[in-house]
Every structure is written in structure tokens, then in C-alpha cells.
Phi, psi and omega in degrees: 000138188255133174295166168300313179301316173301318179300312178300318175304312184298311177305308182305312181303306188299320181295321180289319184291311180303315186282346176244018171057044181260106173293136181209166172216145171278149181221190183051227185297325184291315170306314182303317181295318184296339174256011171113005172293146184240066175229166173290154182270131179276309174213171179260114178260119187229135170249140186229169173268157189297334184293338181256005179309303180299320177289325178292324177292328183286315184294338188251002185317320189291341189253008179288128183254317183225123183277165179330127168201176172220040185274131171262124190269335182205166180293342177276346178302138180260358187233138166233103182205174166272119192215152180224133177254142174235165168230120186230112176054035177078007177256122185286131183234119169261130171234120174238166180268145179296323184282153175065026179260132180232147168240149182264128184287168177293347183260008173095348185279132176278127179251127179285131187269156183305140175270004174235155179268141174246095200253144172231134175280134178225158178254127177233116180059032180086357181252120178279135185209141172289124177249160172297135184307145179309316179300315183294324178289320178296323175296316180301293188313319176301315177306303188287323174057027178287162180316312181297322181291322182289323177292319172307316178299309189295323185281332177286323178292326182288324178295329174297326193275338176286318179279350179288000000 
């Protein structure tokens, strides 16, 4: 579930990306919520293409908390990707490039993620947004397998059975 501030930040990001012709998709918890997960949103995860990285960095420079990097900080980290972290009105936003992204499986193996976006338009908090395709999101959450991921999958499947 999104707070009013998260909705405002999401609207701002959509406006910036659309007005600058930047392809993007929401992923992570926001995408899970779009498919029926019923949890609070911790942060906004957005994926973009490598060709747009510098433009996005320039457009969002005032909000940068951690600039573009691909550092893996510890053996517990689940992601190896190019990412930038923002704070907009105290809302944390992670923007990563789709290409060159890996997630660590539960067995410790690095799994290369798709390098193209597979988007579905969904309504989240009254806002239409392109989100990572449901099948891709579930596949990713199965690989990572954190408690939150397992709960998201259960709730997404449950939401499907209710609407079917």
C-alpha cells in the first residue's frame, strides 16, 4: 500500500520519465503491490535502460543519495547491478539499469536477469504505471526467496484466484 507522499513521488517520476521519453518499469515491492500484494511499500524500485542512465542522473541529481555504482557490499547482498539511490520527500527510490543485472539465488549462485523490459500497465494507488510483467516478477522473487518475496508471491497468487 502506498502513502500519499509515495504517490506524489511516483507521479513526479512518471512525469519526468514520460516528458523525457525514458522507457521505465516499476519492479520490486511496487510491482508486487500492483499485482495484489498487501504490504506497505518500503521504497520505489524503477528500472531503466543503460542508454538513459546519464539523462536520468542529470534530471534527478538534486535527489541523489548514492550515485551510480555496482558495488556488492557483503556476501548477504542479493543484487549485483548498476543502481542509484534517491531520496525525494523522504521517500527512498532505487533506480537501476536493466542491463548487466544479477540476483543471488538462495544457493548463492548469481543469476543473470533479462536485459529487456517486459511491461504491463497497472493501476497502483490510482496511478497508471508500467510495471515488470507478473511472470518475470514472480520468477525473480522465486530466485531471491527472501521472506518478503515469498509473502509477495503468495499474495499475488491469492489475488489472482480472487479475480479469476
